[in-house]
C-alpha positions as CSV (number, residue, x, y, z in Angstrom):
1,M,127.7,105.2,89.9
2,S,127.6,107.6,86.6
3,A,128.2,106.0,83.3
4,S,131.5,107.6,83.0
5,A,133.0,105.9,85.8
6,L,131.0,103.1,84.9
7,S,132.8,102.6,81.3
8,S,136.2,103.9,82.5
9,S,136.0,100.7,84.9
10,L,135.1,98.5,82.1
11,P,138.0,96.1,80.1
12,Q,138.8,97.5,77.1
13,H,137.0,94.3,74.7
14,L,133.5,95.4,76.8
15,D,131.6,98.2,75.7
16,L,129.0,99.6,78.2
17,L,125.3,99.3,76.1
18,H,123.1,101.4,78.9
19,A,123.2,103.8,81.3
20,T,122.9,102.8,85.5
21,E,120.8,105.5,85.6
22,T,118.7,104.0,82.2
23,I,118.4,100.0,83.8
24,D,117.2,102.0,87.1
25,D,114.0,103.4,85.8
26,M,113.7,100.7,83.6
27,V,113.5,98.2,86.8
28,D,111.8,101.2,88.2
29,S,109.0,101.0,85.8
30,M,108.8,97.5,85.7
31,A,108.2,97.5,89.4
32,V,105.5,99.6,89.0
33,E,103.6,97.6,86.7
34,V,104.5,94.3,88.8
35,E,102.9,96.1,91.6
36,G,99.7,96.7,90.1
37,W,99.2,93.1,89.3
38,A,99.9,92.2,92.7
39,R,97.5,94.4,94.0
40,E,94.9,92.6,92.0
41,C,96.3,89.4,93.6
42,L,96.0,90.6,97.0
43,D,92.0,92.3,96.3
44,V,90.7,90.0,94.8
45,D,91.7,86.5,95.7
46,G,93.5,87.3,99.0
47,R,97.1,86.1,98.0
48,M,100.2,86.8,97.3
49,L,102.0,87.2,93.9
50,L,103.8,84.7,92.8
51,M,107.0,85.8,91.5
52,M,108.7,83.4,89.2
53,C,112.6,83.3,88.3
54,V,114.6,81.6,86.1
55,L,118.2,81.5,87.1
56,R,121.3,81.5,85.3
57,G,122.1,85.1,85.6
58,G,118.7,86.3,86.5
59,A,118.8,86.3,90.1
60,F,120.1,89.5,90.5
61,F,117.9,91.0,88.3
62,F,115.2,89.5,90.3
63,S,116.4,90.6,93.7
64,D,116.5,94.2,91.8
65,L,113.2,94.1,91.1
66,V,111.8,92.3,94.0
67,Q,113.1,95.2,96.3
68,R,111.1,97.8,94.7
69,V,108.3,96.0,94.6
70,G,105.8,97.8,97.2
71,Y,104.1,94.3,97.9
72,S,104.8,91.4,99.5
73,I,105.2,89.4,96.5
74,E,106.0,85.0,97.3
75,P,109.6,84.5,95.2
76,A,110.0,81.5,93.4
77,F,113.0,79.7,91.3
78,C,113.5,77.4,88.5
79,R,116.1,76.5,85.8
80,G,115.4,75.7,82.6
81,W,117.1,74.4,79.3
82,S,116.6,73.3,76.1
83,Y,116.2,70.3,74.2
84,A,118.0,72.0,71.2
85,K,121.3,71.8,69.9
């Protein structure tokens, strides 16, 4: 979806910060970096890379990233919280 189409479908109280294409490019770039780590794990230890997702909204981004990594990985999920008030 183009940035103009996306921004026209947003409610008026929200602003589009980054175009879809920009986000896709950054996720692709991160996937390439993760592929390097995954390749190293396989070559050195013969194991899959463990990718950890911190929940509370991260699952959607994590899913996009995992799909773009060209190696098998072991996904894991955790939940975090803070004692700060």
